[in-house]
N, C-alpha and C positions, 0 to 999 in steps of 0.2 A: 290641452288647460280651454279648451271649447271656448278663446278670442278673450279672455278671462286674463286677471292677469294673477297668479300664486303669489299671497304671501306667506314664507316661511316663517315660521318662529319653533325655537327649541322647545318639544313638548317631550317628558318622557316619562311612559307607561309602565308598567310592569315590575318584575322583580330585576334589578340588577347587582352583576356582582361583580366588584372590584373597580377600576377607572370609570367615569363616564363620558362619554363622546354626546358633543352636540352638534347635528347634524339635522336641522330640521326635525321633523316628529318622527319619532322612534317609538316603536310598538315589541312586546314580548318582552321575552325574560333574555334577556342582555347577557351573556358571559363575557369580561372584555379582561385578558391575561397579559399580562407582563411578562418582557421577552426573560429567558434565559429561565429565572428565579421560580416565574407563576406570582401570582396575589398572593398566593398564601404566609412568605416567609417565610415556610418553613420547610427544611431538607431531610426528608425519612433514608433511613438507611437499618432496611428491613430483613431484610436478606440474613438466613442461617450463615453458621460457619463454613468455610466453604470444608471437604475433610476429600482424605488418602484416597485416590482411584488410582488404578492399574490400566494401563494398556489400554487408552480411549484417544490418543495421537489423531491416529485419524478420524477420531468422529467430533473431535477441536475443533481439527480445521477446516471439517467441512461447516461447522457450525460458524466460524469465524469465515469463510468467505462467502457466506451468507448474508453476514452483518456487513459486510463488507463493499458487495453489491448493494445492497440496500440504503449507504452512506452515499455509491457513488449513482442512485438514481434519488435520492433524497426523499425518503420514502421507510416508512415503521419496515425494521427488520422482526418477524413473529417467525416461530419454528415452534414446533409441537415434536416434542421425547417421548415414544411411547414403548410400550413394553410389557414382558413381566413384572408381576409387582417382587423387590429382594433384585432387582438387576443392576444399578445401580443410575435411573432415570434424573432424580434430583440430585446425586452425586459428580455427575454430568453435568449436570445444570449449571449449579453453583459454580464447581471450580470454572468450568466458563468465564458467566454473568460477573466474577469478581473479580476475572481482567479486565473487565471492562469500565472499573473504575474510573481512568482517567478522563476517557471519554463519554461518560453519560457524568456528567457531576450533578445534574440534578435529582439525583438522588435513587434508592432500590423501596419496591413495593414485593410484599412476600402476604401470601394467601395459600392456604392449607382447603380448597376446595372441596375435598372430605368424599370424595368417592367411593371410597369405602367403611365411608363411617357410618354405624347402626341406623342414626340417628336420619338418616339420606343423606344425599348429597346439601353443600353448603348454595343460597338460594344467593343467584348475582346483586342482586342489592341491599343485602347486608353485608356484603366482600366489600361493593361501593362504596355503603356509609362508614367502613373501619379505612378505606384508602382515602377517601374526602377527608374523614377529622384526622390522619396523621400525615395530607397535605395543607393543614390548616384552619380547616373547614369547620366553625363551629358547630358541637354538635346541633343547637337550633338550627341551621340553617342547611343543614341536607334535609334536600327534597324529601317528601314522601313519595312520590312515582320512582318505577327504578326508571323510564322514560327520562325522568326530569334527572336524577343522580348520575345516569350514565353522561349528560348534557351535558353538567356540571364539568364531573370529571375530564372530560375529553376535552373539555376549554380550558382547566388547570393545568393540564398537560401539554397544552401544543405546543409550548414555549417552551418546553423545558426538552431537556435528552436524558431520559432517566431508565432504568431496569425495572421487568416487571417478573417474578415469577409467580406465576399461579398453578399452584402443586397439585396432582392428584383430581384432578379435570374429570366431569363423567361427559358431558354431551360438550360438539360446538356452541349448542344451543348458553351452553353456560358460561362458555370464555366470551363470546362476544361483547357482553353490555360490558366485560372489564377493559378491554386493548385499548391502550390510550389513547390520544392525540398525538400529533406532531409525529419527531425522528427516532421514537426512542426504541427499547429491543423487552421482545416481548418474549417468554421461554411458556412456554406447557407442558408440564408431563401428565402421562396415560397411564397407564396400562393398557388401553383404547387406542389404538390409529384413529385418528381423527378425517377423514378424509373433504369434510366440512367445513374446517376451515382451509380450503384450496383457495377457494374463491377469494376469503381475507389474503391473499399472498402469501400465506403461510410454505412454509422448509420442511417436509417431513423428517424424521429421520429416527428409526425406530432402531431399539438398542437390542440386539443380540447379545447372550450368553459370553462367558470369558471362551477366545478361544486356549487348547491345554498350558499352553505356556505361561499363557499370563494368570489363567489361573492357580497353576503352582505358582508365581511367583507371589499371589495375593494370599496363599497357605501359608507362603512362607514368612510373609511380611507379619500374619497373627500370630505363626508360633512362635517367632522371632528367638528362634533359637537350630544349633543344628540338625535335625531329625528332615527335614527336606532335602538336606543335601545328600545326610546319610544313605537315604534310602529311595530317591528319585524316581522310582516305576513303579513303588507304593500310593507318591504321592500322588504321579500321572495318576494314576489306576481312581485314586480319591475324589479327585475332582473331577473328573470322568464320570464318578457315578452321581456328583453331584450335578452335572451338565452342564459347568461352566460358571454355574448361577453363581453370585458376588454373597448376596446373602447366607446360602446357604454351603458356600466353604466354609465363611467365615463362622459358622455357626460349628461342626462339623472341625475346625481348627481348633475352635475355642474351646471345645471337648476335648482335645488333646495337649492342649494352653492346659488344661488342670492338671493331667496328670501327664508330668514330663520322664513317667519309670515306660510306657506305654509306646509303643510302635505302632506306627500310622500302618500295618496290614491289619490292628486290631482293629481301629474304624474300617477300613476295608470289609473282615469280611464282615461288622454289624449290617455296613450298607448294602453289599451285595446283598442280603437277604431280602430285600422289597428293592429289587433292581427293575422288579418291571414298573413299581408307584415312580421308580424315576424318572422311565423311559416315557414317560407317560408327560413328561411336562410339556415338551418338546409341543406335544401337540395341542392342545384344550385346557388343561391346570397348574396346579401346582402343588401337585402333589409330590414332587422330588425335597421342595421347605417346608411341606409336611411332613416328608420323613425325618428329613434331618432333625425338624424340632420335637417330635417324636423320639427319637434317641436321645436329642438334649434332656426332655423332660423325663425320661427314664430314669437318666444317671441324675436328679438331681436328690438331696438324700429329701426323705416326706416332707419334713416339716417347708422347706423351699418350694417344695411340688407344688402342696398348699396354697400357699400365696401366690405363687405362677398364678395359678386355674384362678383363684378368687380377686385379682386383680384384671384378670380378665374382664370381670363382671360389674368394674367401673364404666361409667357412662364417656369416658373421654382416651386417646391415648394418654396424655398429661400428668403427672400428676405429681401430687406430694409425698414424704415419707410418711406424715400422719394416715394420708390415707388406707395405705399399706398394716399403719394397727387396727387399724376399726378394721378391715375384713378380716382379719385375724381375732378380733376380737381380744387384743392385746392391748395392755397401758401404756405400753410405749411402744418406740417407731422401731420396727428387728432392722436395726442399721445393716448386722451380719448374714439373716436370710436375703437381704438385697440385693446383698455384695454379691454373692452366690447366684445372683439371678445376671447378675453386672458381667461376672465372670464368666460366666455362660454364656456372651451374647442377647441375654435373652432381653435384656432392656437396658438403654442407651441412657445416657445422662443429657441433663435438662438443663444444668445450670442452674446457680441459685441451691444446691442442696437439692435439686427436682429430678423426679425419670421418667421414662416415654416408651412405649414399645411403639417399632415396629410395627405398620402396622397388619402385615401378614399375622407379627408375631403376633399380637396381641386377639385376631379372630382365634387363633390356634389356642389361647390361652381358655379363650370364651369357652371353645369348644372340649377343653378338657374338663373347663367346670360343668359342663351339663352330659356328661362322661361319666364323671367321678365325685360327682357332691350330688347329695340327693335334689328336690327342689326345696323342702324348707334348710337347707344350710344355706341355699340359694339365695332364697326370700329374704335367710336374717340376715346375709354378709350384706347385702344392696342394699336392706333399710339400714345396717350399720352407717354406711355409708353416706347413705345421704342426712340421717343424722350428724355427722360430720358436719358434715358443708351445712349443715343447720345450727348446731351450738357453735360454728366457729363462727360466721354468718350474724349471728346472736350476740356473738361476744363483739365483735365486732361493732354491731349497731350500739350497745350498751356505753363502747368508751368513747364512738362518734355522739350518739344524744339521746343520753338517758331518760330523757321526757318522752321520749317516743317510745320507748321500750315498755308496752301498757299489754299484751296482748300474749296469750298463754303460747306457749311450748309444746307440743306431745311427742315425746320419742318411744321408742321402739324399745321392748327389755335391753337391750344393749348390752356390754360397755357403749357411755358414748363417748367419742375423741374429740379432746379440743383440741385447733389448731394453737400456735403463738402468734395469734392475730396485731404482735406489739403492742409496746406500752403508751403507743399515743395518738391522739383521732388524725393524724396525717400517716402513718405508717398502718393503721388501723382501716383507710378507702385505701390504701393503696393496694392493700390485700384481698381487700374487698373487688379491685378492680381487676388485678392480676388473676385471678379466677373463676373472674364473669363469667365465662364460657361454661368453665363446669358446674356454675351453681342455676346458670339457662339449660342447661344436659339433665342437670335433676331436677328439676321443676316440669321439664316437660315429661322427663319418663311417671312423676307420682303418682299422678292418677292411676296410665296403667298399671303402675308396680302395687298397685294396693296402700297406696297409706298420702292420698287424694292432701291431707292435713299439712302433709311438707310442703305439697304447691304453694298453698296461701303464705306459709307462714315463711317462708322461707324469701315470698316474695318482700311478704310487708318487712324482714331484714336487712332489706338491699336501699329501704327507704332512703338512709344518708346517703350513698350511694349515688344513688338516684336522682337526690335533690340537689346534692353536691356538682358533681360530672358529669348529669345531662346525658345519660345516656339514653335518649329518648325511645330510641328503638326497643331497647330488649325493656324500658319503665313499661312499653306499652304490652311489650310479648308478656313479660313476666304477670302483670295485673291481671289480663284473659283470662292466660293461663291460672292465675290464682282465681278469680272469681269464677270460672267452672266449674274451680274446685272447693269452694264453699258453696257453691250451688249443687252444687251432687250430695256433700254435704248436710245439708241445711242448714248452717250453722250462717247467723241473723247478722251478728256482729264481724263476722270474717267477711260476709259481703258487703257489708256496711265498711268496711276496712279496706279491702279492694275498691268498690268504688271509691269515695274516696281520694283515695291515696292514689289510683287513677288515673282519676281526672283533676290530681295535679298536674299528671303527667302532660296529660293532654293538653291541659293548659299551657303550659310551659312550649307545646309544640304549635301552639296558634289555635288548635278544634277546640275554642269557644263556651261554639254550640255543644259538643261532644259532651265539654266537659259540665258545664252548667245542665244539658242531662242525664249525665250519671248524679253530679251532687241532688237534684229534685231525685232521683229514685233511689240514692240514702237516707234522704229523710222522710219519702215514704214510710220506708222499711220501717224507720226507727220508730215513728208515730204513729206505724200499725202495729207495730211490739209494744208500745208503752215507752219507749227510752226515750225520755223530754231533753236530758245533757245530747245522746247521740242526735238528734233533730238538731237542736242549740248548734248544735255545732257546725251541723251544714250548712245555717246563715252564714257563718262568714266565708265556707270558700261558695255557696250561689255568687255572694257579693261580689269575692275575686273575680270571678265568670266575666258577672254583670259589667264591672270598672275594665276589664280587660276586653270589654266588645262595646265600651265606648259609651254604658248606659249608668255615668259617675251616679248621677241620683236615685237611682233602681240601688245603685252598690249603697250607699250611702244609710237609706234606711235600713237594709236588710243588715247592716254592721253596727246601727243605734241599735235596734231589738237585739241582736251579740251580746252589747255592751251589757243589758240590762240580762236577758235569759241561762246566759251563761256565768255568771257569778251566783244566779238567783239556786241555781243546780248544783253550784258547789265547785264551777272548774274558774277558779280569779285566774290561772295564766289566761286561759283560752283568751277568756273577757279581756281581759288587759289586751290582746293580739287583735281584737274585734275593732277598740280604741284604739291602735297602731293603724288597721287598717282604716277605719272612720278620720285619723289626722291624715294620712296621706293622699285619699282624698280631696279633704280639706286642702293640703299642700298643691299638691297638683289645679286645682281651682280658684287659686291665689288668696284663702281664705287663712291669712299666716296665722295671725291669731290663733283663732278657734285650733289648727295644726298643731302650736304650741302650746295651746291647753290639753289636749288629749294624748299628744305623745310625752307629753311630759307626765301625763296621772300614769299611761302604760309604760311609762319606765320606770317608775315607784314600785307599779305589781312587777315587772317582771323581775327585776331584781329582786326582791322579797321573793317571788318563786324559784332563786335562783338561776333563773335562764339566761344566762349572760350574753349568747349569739343574739335576741333576740332585743334585752336591752340596751345593744351598741348599737340595733339597727333604730330601737326609738330613740337614742342619745344621735344618728344623724340628722335622724328627723326634726330633734327639736334645734344643732346646729341648724340645721337653713335655715327652718323659721325663724333666731338671733342674725342669721346672716342676712333676712328681707327685712328683721325690724334697726338692720345697720347695730346691732352689739356685737363688736367683731371678738371683743376679751370671754363674751360666754361662748358663740360657738367654736371659737381658738378650744376654749378650754372641752370642751364637749366632741367635737368632733377628733381630738388628738386621742382623749381614752376611748371612746372609739374602736379606733385604730387603732392603738395598741394590741387593744381585744382581739380587732380581727386579722391580725398582722397571723395570729398564733392557729387560723383558723381555717379550709381551706373553703374560701368564700367570698370568693374575689369580685363579684357583682358588687356588694355592701360595703367590698375596701375600695373599688373604687371610690360609689359616691363617698367616700370619707375624705377619698385623697381632693377629691374634686372642691366638697366645699373647702379643705383646709389649700387647696392653693388658689381658689376665690378671695376669703381670707387673706391669703400674702400677695393676691394683684391689689384690694383694696389698699391695703398696708404702703404697695409703693415696690414688694418687693420680687421684682419683675423675673427674675432669675429663677427663686423657689418655686412663684409661682408655673411658669414655664415647665420644673422638672413636677411638679405634682399633676401638672394636666396630659402630660406626656404618660407615663404613669397610670393615670386612673384610663385613659383609652387604652393602654396594653391589656388592661384587666378587664374593661367590658368585651372590648374584640377576643380575649380567650374564653367569653362565658357566652360570644356570643351576640351579645346585647350592644356590639358597636353602633347601632341607627336607632337604639332607643333614646329619647328624649332625653335623660339625661347624660348620654356619650354626646346625641347632639350639640348639647347648651355646652358641654365640656370644650367640645371641638371651637365652638365658634369662637370661646372667649379668648382658646388658642391664639386662634387663628389674628382675633384684635389686639393679642400683645405681640405677637408676630410680625406685624403688619404690611403681613403680605396675604392674607384670608385663605394661607392653607392649612396652618395650626401645624407647620414644620417648618 
């Protein structure tokens, strides 16, 4: 201290997640996590259902001993289950982890790390993004860097006891950032042993094929008839030819189950012809599985075999029934053919009418497509799959945001199969969210597959989902790929759409400078090609970027230009949006009469254009301006009407603004209970979209705190 008395003061810098701790001067990114439940208030239960397993009692006991030892030593329990594909690693892990729910009330996290995925293993930062959102972190608050995501993840899990299943891992390096904090239980499955995790205290468990007696039991369970008891020697020979691999036993049993009149010796004779390949299994490969699958494939009716191999071209393991129609160029879902594949254990039920390949089976199906389909047939099938997703996403876009649906869609020769995405905006959004991994897979393969237009058009169709549910990682990735596709095509209009829509995503992430650069690049492209309307539209976007950067005066000038230039170019709706943005600048800088005038004019124009969502936004702004003028009845009427409109949409931020305004109306009228209820609901909605620290949310929190009388807002 060099002889001087140090004055302690409370200074908080950096990004703070959770509760704040006053402790002199605090620097850096601080994560404060509550006990047990964590800060997020959300408990995920993501594990897939448990399945029936045979003769794994010793392995389950070993796993439980490891966990008990970790509990005694007050450390996390980490285990890596390795073994050949199809040996039952995931089934064993699920059986064990499901028994731990009473011991791990903090939830369950699950991720398929995709070691066998054609697109390559999942990136740890992508998985962490999903985990953080599952734990209640809003998409906008998920850090960009891997190190920051890892730190936040471990902070959020430090106080919870949960289980994590990291399925089909590629390397220890992929796994390590995904290990939770605290005393949680983590199971990793991989085809490869993972000695690299030993330094992390990992308990390795290598899963071997079933012993003959257990494999015979599994065969009997699969057949579910009396043939195993009637032909015990043939059954034992059959499972030995399958090398005791559960997947091979199941597939062989399924073939027999489909032919109740056949003796087990028939299957033994068929497999015996390929004994050499089966014997190679224990050394270096999966030939026994291929042999069993080859036999199942050859037993399929021609139409089912065609569906099987073409489904192998689908860019993900899970798919809906409409995909099956697309690969066959059929008008309807081929239900009977799908049932045939399920009966042969070549497909598995993924729930909600969806289907899933085992990873080895999918690879086998793709290999059969390369073997038995011409290159032209394969290309056409892949294009129909891409067109299916493009048409379905476009249909969802039309339902959710018809005003945005302006860009062209280019399809192949067809037929184009469109999924049922639901009757309304909410179900269409749910469809887009559920299919997002597959939609992103199509975007990523579009250029290499020879149809780059699908890449940018599919990114364009995802706009309503990105705008409302804030999947920022996918938003950026989709538009980066879409922009590259548009540049490859030399399509200026597509480039500009990818720059503007992608720039909005960057804006939402807080990358204001990057967003501004994208908007300016789009403006230059429009100007260079003589598109005055397109260039005028970028004025709005550039103004938003400047406003978010704190440059309100510059933003207002661009908005004013847009209110003149856009209607002059024939776009009255965009001009009205510019007036709405200008009104927002006026509101935030205390010029309430100007805000009232501009927002009122914007509302009238937007209603005339049929844009009820943005008209509701304008009503909120007018309502707040009326509040500032102490005209409570007018404010109540406008805000209530906006709330009624927005309740039917997935627009939580704007709904929260309407509720906060109505809460203030109730507060001024002396209805404290109604005001508190509305403030609470508004704050919950702000938090749901990651805007709990916005100026609007802070204002609502402060007013609620004053009503509560303790300054906490609770």
